[in-house]
Backbone as CSV, one residue per row, in Angstrom:
resi,resn,N_x,N_y,N_z,CA_x,CA_y,CA_z,C_x,C_y,C_z
1,UNK,0.815,-1.133,-0.156,-0.042,0.018,0.005,0.929,1.318,0.032
2,UNK,0.621,2.153,-0.717,1.440,3.262,-1.146,0.921,4.478,-0.252
3,UNK,1.684,5.333,0.239,1.169,6.434,0.923,0.934,7.712,-0.055
4,UNK,-0.207,8.248,-0.021,-0.701,9.297,-0.847,-0.954,10.487,-0.204
5,UNK,-0.764,11.681,-0.716,-1.150,12.944,-0.082,-2.464,13.509,-0.604
6,UNK,-2.609,13.135,-1.814,-3.933,13.649,-2.421,-4.800,12.576,-2.722
7,UNK,-6.155,12.780,-2.614,-7.074,11.725,-2.763,-7.603,12.001,-4.125
8,UNK,-7.536,10.954,-4.943,-8.070,11.014,-6.318,-9.514,10.700,-6.561
9,UNK,-10.397,11.580,-6.993,-11.820,11.066,-7.058,-11.975,9.950,-8.096
10,UNK,-12.861,9.203,-7.671,-13.369,8.024,-8.619,-14.790,8.051,-9.129
11,UNK,-15.110,7.320,-10.123,-16.409,7.336,-10.514,-17.321,6.655,-9.480
12,UNK,-18.604,7.362,-9.441,-19.525,6.711,-8.412,-20.369,5.570,-9.294
13,UNK,-20.560,4.671,-8.503,-21.450,3.379,-9.023,-22.771,3.402,-8.531
14,UNK,-23.787,3.192,-9.243,-25.130,3.005,-8.913,-25.669,1.700,-9.341
15,UNK,-26.518,1.265,-8.419,-27.137,-0.048,-8.652,-28.648,0.163,-9.239
16,UNK,-28.605,0.799,-10.337,-29.844,1.159,-11.030,-30.219,0.194,-12.173
17,UNK,-31.409,-0.384,-12.072,-31.939,-1.291,-13.079,-33.158,-0.764,-13.679
18,UNK,-33.355,-0.399,-14.886,-34.538,0.142,-15.604,-35.553,-0.907,-15.562
19,UNK,-36.792,-0.310,-15.251,-37.935,-1.168,-15.308,-38.587,-0.996,-16.715
20,UNK,-39.017,-2.232,-17.131,-39.417,-2.302,-18.555,-40.997,-2.590,-18.445
21,UNK,-41.884,-1.968,-19.064,-43.289,-2.276,-18.928,-43.711,-2.596,-20.379
22,UNK,-44.382,-3.769,-20.370,-44.969,-4.287,-21.570,-46.408,-4.299,-21.466
23,UNK,-46.934,-3.504,-22.285,-48.522,-3.418,-22.157,-49.191,-4.589,-22.744
24,UNK,-48.583,-5.181,-23.833,-49.218,-6.194,-24.572,-49.125,-7.431,-23.595
25,UNK,-48.058,-7.632,-22.806,-47.782,-8.783,-21.934,-48.891,-8.654,-20.720
26,UNK,-49.078,-7.420,-20.313,-49.958,-7.248,-19.117,-51.437,-7.532,-19.617
27,UNK,-51.797,-7.069,-20.882,-53.129,-7.460,-21.431,-53.285,-8.925,-21.443
28,UNK,-52.225,-9.681,-22.093,-52.219,-11.100,-22.314,-52.604,-11.863,-21.000
29,UNK,-51.727,-11.391,-19.998,-51.892,-12.043,-18.714,-53.310,-11.819,-18.149
30,UNK,-53.837,-10.630,-18.294,-55.176,-10.263,-17.944,-56.249,-11.253,-18.484
31,UNK,-56.010,-11.283,-19.909,-56.964,-12.193,-20.588,-56.847,-13.634,-20.162
32,UNK,-55.634,-14.076,-19.797,-55.507,-15.437,-19.409,-56.115,-15.760,-18.079
33,UNK,-56.049,-14.752,-17.109,-56.566,-14.727,-15.940,-58.065,-14.803,-16.026
34,UNK,-58.664,-13.929,-16.896,-60.006,-13.916,-17.282,-60.630,-15.101,-17.715
35,UNK,-59.958,-15.948,-18.583,-60.204,-17.057,-19.074,-60.347,-18.286,-17.896
36,UNK,-59.347,-18.041,-17.109,-59.253,-18.972,-15.964,-60.473,-18.850,-15.000
37,UNK,-60.836,-17.489,-14.836,-61.911,-17.256,-13.892,-63.331,-17.570,-14.652
38,UNK,-63.228,-17.574,-15.933,-64.404,-17.982,-16.631,-64.763,-19.375,-16.286
39,UNK,-63.833,-20.281,-16.333,-64.097,-21.682,-15.972,-64.480,-21.883,-14.714
40,UNK,-64.204,-21.027,-13.815,-64.438,-20.981,-12.440,-65.815,-20.698,-11.990
41,UNK,-66.568,-19.946,-12.919,-67.979,-19.833,-12.745,-68.359,-18.294,-12.637
42,UNK,-67.455,-17.364,-12.556,-67.658,-15.985,-12.447,-67.702,-15.424,-13.928
43,UNK,-68.673,-15.925,-14.596,-68.539,-15.664,-16.142,-68.874,-14.131,-16.318
44,UNK,-70.006,-13.456,-15.680,-70.294,-12.098,-15.846,-69.206,-11.103,-15.762
45,UNK,-68.350,-11.362,-14.721,-67.124,-10.341,-14.431,-66.147,-10.608,-15.546
46,UNK,-65.933,-11.888,-15.922,-64.872,-12.113,-17.071,-65.306,-11.345,-18.286
47,UNK,-66.672,-11.619,-18.493,-67.145,-11.025,-19.902,-67.009,-9.319,-19.810
48,UNK,-67.431,-8.824,-18.615,-67.209,-7.392,-18.532,-65.804,-6.966,-18.741
49,UNK,-64.888,-7.706,-18.216,-63.451,-7.317,-18.304,-62.960,-7.576,-19.795
50,UNK,-63.402,-8.527,-20.406,-63.188,-8.899,-21.727,-63.659,-7.713,-22.769
51,UNK,-64.824,-7.198,-22.569,-65.554,-6.111,-23.275,-64.746,-4.723,-23.090
52,UNK,-64.265,-4.569,-21.675,-63.676,-3.158,-21.532,-62.336,-3.370,-22.249
53,UNK,-61.578,-4.559,-22.214,-60.303,-4.500,-23.015,-60.457,-4.386,-24.484
54,UNK,-61.592,-4.889,-25.079,-61.733,-4.749,-26.579,-62.129,-3.367,-26.919
55,UNK,-62.675,-2.587,-25.838,-63.223,-1.217,-26.024,-61.924,-0.323,-26.100
56,UNK,-61.145,-0.600,-25.120,-59.976,0.176,-24.957,-59.024,0.118,-26.229
57,UNK,-59.018,-1.146,-26.769,-58.165,-1.451,-28.003,-58.683,-0.655,-29.158
58,UNK,-59.995,-0.724,-29.318,-60.623,-0.015,-30.489,-60.633,1.373,-30.365
59,UNK,-60.703,1.858,-29.073,-60.743,3.500,-28.932,-59.210,3.893,-29.413
60,UNK,-58.284,3.049,-29.034,-56.898,3.583,-29.444,-56.733,3.531,-30.922
61,UNK,-57.273,2.543,-31.643,-57.346,2.478,-33.069,-57.894,3.827,-33.708
62,UNK,-59.089,4.040,-32.966,-59.917,5.157,-33.579,-59.148,6.430,-33.377
63,UNK,-58.479,6.670,-32.302,-57.861,7.907,-32.055,-56.565,7.990,-33.132
64,UNK,-55.917,6.874,-33.318,-54.791,6.934,-34.174,-55.318,7.214,-35.636
65,UNK,-56.418,6.660,-36.008,-57.077,6.988,-37.413,-57.362,8.467,-37.519
66,UNK,-58.011,9.072,-36.436,-58.503,10.462,-36.405,-57.125,11.345,-36.511
67,UNK,-56.179,10.971,-35.776,-54.864,11.679,-35.839,-54.387,11.674,-37.222
68,UNK,-54.152,10.581,-37.995,-53.725,10.477,-39.283,-54.608,11.142,-40.132
69,UNK,-55.927,11.172,-40.212,-56.759,12.063,-40.982,-56.453,13.524,-40.779
70,UNK,-56.296,13.894,-39.686,-55.881,15.407,-39.410,-54.666,15.816,-40.019
71,UNK,-53.745,14.787,-39.806,-52.447,15.097,-40.427,-52.376,15.266,-41.888
72,UNK,-53.159,14.296,-42.561,-53.424,14.530,-44.127,-54.104,15.744,-44.444
73,UNK,-55.028,15.976,-43.648,-55.876,17.277,-44.095,-54.948,18.478,-43.872
74,UNK,-54.007,18.508,-42.890,-53.027,19.666,-42.678,-51.948,19.735,-43.817
75,UNK,-51.563,18.578,-44.311,-50.578,18.591,-45.251,-51.292,18.998,-46.796
76,UNK,-52.514,18.594,-47.074,-53.323,19.105,-48.124,-53.430,20.589,-48.119
77,UNK,-53.921,21.089,-46.868,-54.132,22.706,-46.891,-52.787,23.336,-46.850
78,UNK,-51.544,22.805,-46.443,-50.363,23.589,-46.516,-49.886,23.442,-48.098
79,UNK,-50.079,22.492,-48.799,-49.807,22.281,-50.104,-50.678,23.207,-51.040
80,UNK,-51.854,23.377,-50.612,-52.733,24.310,-51.484,-52.363,25.762,-51.174
81,UNK,-51.888,26.108,-49.975,-51.405,27.467,-49.539,-50.173,27.655,-50.362
82,UNK,-49.198,26.804,-50.316,-47.891,26.934,-51.008,-48.105,27.148,-52.451
83,UNK,-49.064,26.419,-53.118,-49.237,26.466,-54.599,-49.865,27.886,-54.843
84,UNK,-50.810,28.295,-53.927,-51.283,29.620,-54.225,-50.262,30.781,-54.027
85,UNK,-49.224,30.587,-53.150,-48.437,31.704,-52.961,-47.371,31.671,-54.089
86,UNK,-46.924,30.519,-54.557,-45.726,30.565,-55.565,-46.291,30.539,-56.912
87,UNK,-47.522,29.978,-57.265,-47.813,29.720,-58.706,-49.007,30.764,-58.969
88,UNK,-49.574,31.354,-58.367,-50.655,32.296,-58.681,-50.478,33.549,-58.583
């Protein structure tokens, strides 16, 4: 061991592990649980949860479709404005 007069700073180490959230995996596990419960006799509750999951999925698709249509409309309007400015 050597005798030192100056302390040299070292890199700090952290024990950080990022958490990964997989929405599709969560939905798949929830469906499997609902199917298991369906066999146990609580059919209405399982049916209600299944319908809610379907509605959430279709609502997401509708919002994406509306967003894409809005984006196309904005591009068309911008194209028309640029055409009017530069060629008329």
